[in-house]
C-alpha positions, 0 to 999 in steps of 0.5 A: 568461498561459500556458495551463499556468499556469491551475491546478496540475494543468495546470501539472504536466501542462505540466511533464511534457510539457516534460520529455518534450520535453527543453524544460528551461527551460520545465519549470523555469518550470512547477516555479517556478510550482508552488512559488510556490503550494505552497512547502513541498511536498517532492515539488515541491522534490525534482523541482526539485532533480532537474531542476537537478542531473540534467537541467540539470547546474546546481548553482547552480540547485539550491542555493537549493532544497536550502537551502529544504528544509533550512529545512523539515527540517534533515535530515543528508542534505540537508546532505550534498547541499549539501556536494556542490553547494558543492564543484562550485561551487568553495566548498570551505570551505563544502562542508567545513563542510556535510559536518561538519554532516551527519556530526554530524546523522546521529548524532542523526538515526540511523534517521530516513531512512538508516542504517548502510551507507546513511548511510556511503555518502552521506557518503563520496560527499560527501567523495569529491566534495569531494576530487575537485573540490579535486584538479581545481581544483589540476590546472587551476591547474597547467595554466594559463599556465606553471604557476608561478603555481599552484605558487607559490601552493601553496607559499605556502599551505604556508608559512602559519602553521598558527595563522592557519588556526585562527581564520579570518575569516568570509566574507560569506554571502548573505541566502538562505543566512543563512536556513538553519541555520548549518553551523558555522565556515567555514574558508579553503581548504587545499591538497588532501591526498595519499591512500594507496589500497590496490591489489589485483591480480586476473585480469581478464575479457579482454572487460572489460579490452579495453573498459577499455583502449579507452575510456581512461577517467579516474577522474572519467569512471568515477565519472560513468558510475556516477552516470549508470547510477544515474540512468538506472535511476531515470529509466527504468522497464524495471527496477523498484526495488520488486521488490527491496524487497518480500520475501515477496510473490507477484507475477506477470508480468502485475502487473509488466508492468502496473506498468511500463506505468502508469509508462512510458506512463500517467504516473501516471493509470490505470484498473486494471480487472483481473477479480476475483481477479487482484490489483489491490491488489498492483499498486497497492502495487507502484506506490506503492512504486516511486514512493516509492523513486524520490522521485516522491511524498511524500503519498498518499491512498487512498479506499475503502469503509468495510469495506475500510479496515482491509484496505488498511492491513494490505496496505500495512503487511504487504506493502509496509512503508508505515505508513498512518493511517486513519479508524478511528484515534483521531487522526481523531476527536481531531484531524481537522485534523492527520489530513488533513495526514498523509503516508499516509492511508487514508480511508473514501470515505463519510466523506471526502465528508461536509460535516465533512471534504470541505472539508479534503480538497480544500484539501490537495495529494496527490501520489497519490490511489487510489480503490478500488471506483471504480465508485461514481464512475460518476455525475458528480452524486454527492458522491463524484465531485465530491470526487475531481474537486476533490481537488488531485492529481498522480497518480490510480489508479482501481480497479474490476473493473466499470468499466461497470454500466449504460451507457457514460456511466459510463465517460466519467465515470471517464475524465474524472477521470483525463484530462479532455478525453480524450473531449472533452464528454459530448455529443460522446462520445455522438455518436461512441461510443454507438449511437443508442438504446442507451447500452450499445452502443459505436460507433466501437469502434476509435477508442474502443479506441485512446483507452481504451488510453491510460488503462486496463489490464484483465487477464482470467483467460483472457488470462493463462491462469489455471486453478485446481483445483476447490473443494468446500465442505460445511457441517456444521450441528450440534445444540448440547449442552444446556450450549452451548444454555444458554450461548448463549441466556444470552449472547444475552439479556444482549446484547439486554437491555444493547444500549442500555447497552453499547457496540457494540464490546463487544456485537460481541466478546461475540457473536463469541466466543460464535459461536467457542466458549464458552471464548472468552467467559470473559475478556470476561465477567469484565471485564463483571462487574468493570467494569460490575457485570453479573451473569454468574456463571450463564454462567461456571458453565455454561462451567466445567462444559462438556464437549466441545462439538458442534463439537469432536466434529465436528472429531475425526470429520473428522480421524479420516477423513483422518488423514494429510491436510494440514489447516489449521484456523482459529479467531478467538480464542486461547482457542478455539485453546487449547481445540482444542490441548488436545483434539487433544493429549489425543486424540493428534493431532500438530499445530503452532500458528500465532498472532499473538504468535509471533516471526517465527522461530517462525512460520516454524518452524511453517509449516516443520513443518506442511509437512514433519512434522505434518498439522495447523496450528491458526491464528488469522486472521493465519495464513499471510498472504502465505505459500505454503500450496498444499501443503495442500488441506483447510481447516476453519472452526471458526468464521466471521468476520462479514466474508465477505471474511475468509472469502475470505482464509482460502480464498485461502491455499490456493485460489490460483495454484500449487495443483495439487489440488482444495480441500476446505472444511468449515464447522462451524456450531451451529444457532440461532446468528448464524453459522448464519443467516450461513452460510445466506445465504453458502452457501445464497443466493449460493453464496459458497464456489463463487465466484471469490476476490474476488467477494464484495467487489463484491457487498457494494458493491451492497448499498444499506444504507450500513453495514458488513456486520457492523453489519447482521447484528448489528442483525438479531440484537439486535432479534430477540426470537425465533428466528422473528424472526431467521430472518425478518430474515436471510431479508430480508437474503438476498434483498438479497444475491441481488439484489446478486449478480445486479446484479454478474453483469450488470455483469460480463457487460456489461464483458466484452462491451464490453472483451473482452481488448483492454486487458491489460498 
């Protein structure tokens, strides 16, 4: 047995090798073998069709595979492709029938794959190929012998009774073709028609005219050159297709170079180890988009820590228009078998490795697997490493800012997932690349560097010369008014008493709303009263009689100090935002509001007015995502999300590449609240507001809780019966966060010592 037939991954790597060497027959054999194992894999079918049509220029070889895909999808554009193939083979009647069916199906399937001008161009191209091939055959017929036979045949065809063409006899169709849906009635070939072509004369560029005269190209040659140019763009990676398809995303030169390098030299298997805050997610999104546009992948699995699942989905949908399902969706719980068969999946890696789901994951074939926070794969004895190793995949990207945390064996384990055999065996790796007695010190560094350059890219802040202005943060710890204290204590007592009866999401909403403002609570309390029969009238009455809150008073004082300064104010809930808007309007402060329920035009207009006309922007969490807000340098957190990464995202809207001035952040916190304890940890213990944007994510990854951060702080709050117990619980969490930050910093220093600036794009 050929060595590249041992398993699908080896076979696919052999296919890529033969393709690079232009050994097309062997590449074809490899794809044939893969399609026997995965007969319904769309990406493999596409690769086979591309090989047969593009590289081997063999329409007959491509025809059965296009027919196979027709059986699977019955898509109109596949019938259009069949029409082109039949035309080139010489089966004009079948080509016309397939083209008619493609036109008919396109009207029914409008919007499914191509639409509008795209569909018109595809169908028009198929028609042009048919006409061109008919014409070429006619010309060849005239040119054969003395031409009289061809002319006579054409004359005879013209003299046929038209009625005889309306009821043709059916031609024999092969069994393989009978398996496909019928393309409609087959008609006998008719002579090519004449076509009038409108011609317009315009002055021509002299250089272009000289080149055209010199080449003396025929229409067919011009068309072939155009087709070759389109194929050449798709074959090479010097020009990225994704750059024209991702609008409104700030991407930088080093990210573009990273994408090109992964595509051209790494062949879809790479360790992306950029330092924190340089945009590894953007790089991966660009890579995914590029592969999809080129038809190189059909299904994608992204594995990430649970807290990042929703963030990944938002990034992929908002920035790259790729809709993923996630393990947070209802489908995952109602029908997990169907969930794991979806094309685009984002899954919690902790969930995927579990006994209930791991077996399903490893039985599927994925064109691309992405693993975020890949330093969790550093140990080959863990379930996570074994899961990723067993997943059947073509391409794989591992993302981590800290590839090595303890010793260089972790690096060996990561590279083995990407490129088995790159470092041979662990024993040989230790012998060749580790200093004796010190597993953290690399030996034979030149050779190690050479091997790592085949699989790893690591952009550093110093290498790309990234320098940002300073950032300053201040937390205003406010004493609550008597009404605020009564509302918050009443709500906390209710939550603790009903913790067993009420669902966790309801409790989270109540506590988050209470931390934002009393006004945000009203709707949820009314729902609890009507649906759960819970007595909440005393709290509702206190909210109704509430005057200005302590945070509202502090906000007015801040705004009066810098009345002309551009300031963005974040609040999580619309009711809080409405209350702030009413307060500012009453006090005469000009402002504009940005919220998720605005239309796209209204959002754009809000940002424009904030930039050009008014000094204050009131915004919900969705505010400014992906937008250029560097003209503003002051941020006020009216409330705080429990997820520290959300806080970072707010800051990142201002403190990013393009900001030219120092940035000021003000946090409003009411003493005695859950958010006040949270701020004590984030600001007092780990100085989060002074860290690089993106560093909080790996720090949370070092916590050994195995739970989402929001769950941890809510559990501490609900099980605490007094303020002293709550303070003690959050103090313990603070110590754990300090340990996590220390571990992260140590691993960061180790990575810097090992890798330096040797692996940038």
